[in-house]
C-alpha positions as CSV (number, residue, x, y, z in Angstrom):
1,M,76.9,56.6,143.8
2,K,80.3,58.3,144.3
3,S,81.8,56.3,141.5
4,L,79.2,57.4,139.2
5,G,79.8,61.1,139.6
6,F,76.4,61.9,141.5
7,S,77.0,64.6,144.0
8,H,73.5,65.3,145.0
9,V,71.9,62.0,146.3
10,L,68.9,61.5,148.2
11,F,68.3,58.0,150.1
12,G,65.0,57.1,151.2
13,A,63.9,54.9,154.1
14,S,60.5,53.7,154.9
15,T,61.1,53.2,158.8
16,P,61.8,55.9,161.1
17,E,64.1,54.2,163.4
18,I,66.7,54.6,160.5
19,I,66.5,58.3,160.2
20,N,66.4,58.8,164.2
21,A,69.2,56.6,164.8
22,L,71.6,58.4,162.4
23,N,70.2,61.8,163.8
24,K,71.4,60.6,167.4
25,Q,75.3,60.7,167.1
26,K,75.2,59.7,170.8
27,D,73.3,56.1,170.0
28,W,76.0,55.7,166.9
29,P,77.8,53.2,169.1
30,A,75.0,50.8,169.5
31,I,74.4,50.8,165.6
32,I,77.8,51.3,164.5
33,G,78.0,47.8,162.7
34,H,75.4,48.4,160.8
35,I,75.8,52.1,159.9
36,V,80.0,52.3,159.5
37,V,79.8,51.3,155.7
38,L,77.1,54.2,155.1
39,L,79.3,56.6,157.1
40,M,82.6,55.8,155.5
41,F,80.6,56.4,152.0
42,T,79.2,59.7,152.8
43,K,81.8,61.2,154.5
44,D,82.5,64.5,152.8
45,Q,79.5,64.1,150.8
46,L,78.0,67.9,151.3
47,H,74.6,66.9,149.0
48,W,74.0,63.5,150.3
49,F,70.9,63.2,152.4
50,I,68.5,60.4,153.6
51,M,64.9,61.0,154.1
52,R,61.6,59.2,155.5
53,E,59.4,58.1,152.8
54,S,56.1,56.3,153.2
55,L,55.8,52.7,152.0
56,S,53.2,53.6,149.8
57,C,55.6,56.0,148.2
58,N,58.3,53.0,148.2
59,Q,56.8,50.4,146.6
60,G,59.3,50.0,143.7
61,T,62.1,50.1,146.3
62,M,60.2,47.1,148.2
63,A,59.7,45.5,145.0
64,I,63.5,45.5,143.9
65,A,64.6,44.5,147.4
66,T,62.1,41.7,147.4
67,S,63.1,40.6,144.2
68,V,67.0,40.6,145.4
69,V,66.1,38.3,148.6
70,T,63.4,35.8,146.7
71,D,65.0,36.0,143.1
72,F,68.4,36.4,143.6
73,R,68.5,39.3,141.3
74,L,71.9,40.6,142.7
75,Q,72.7,42.8,140.0
76,S,72.8,46.4,140.5
77,Y,69.9,48.6,139.8
78,V,71.4,52.0,139.8
79,A,70.4,53.2,136.5
80,S,68.8,56.0,134.6
81,R,65.5,54.4,134.8
82,A,63.6,51.5,136.4
83,P,63.7,47.7,135.1
84,Q,61.2,46.9,132.7
85,W,59.4,44.6,135.1
86,L,58.9,47.4,137.6
87,Q,57.0,49.7,135.2
88,Q,53.9,48.6,137.2
89,F,54.7,50.7,140.0
């Protein structure tokens, strides 16, 4: 997102554990291995946020994640619109 020049970014997560862990800095040592890259990318990004979304609102994202794992679709999905196969969502 940074290299694409986006200054206002909203990340969504479907599990509250991720957001809860990020909001409790005292718990960071236990999860640092999982979030260190995220923290490095978001450092000094004043308008980058993460919010919780229900699974029903996040079906498109789940379909992309599943396709990456099961179909080995490793290309980036950062685009101006969804891939053609995702239009059903």
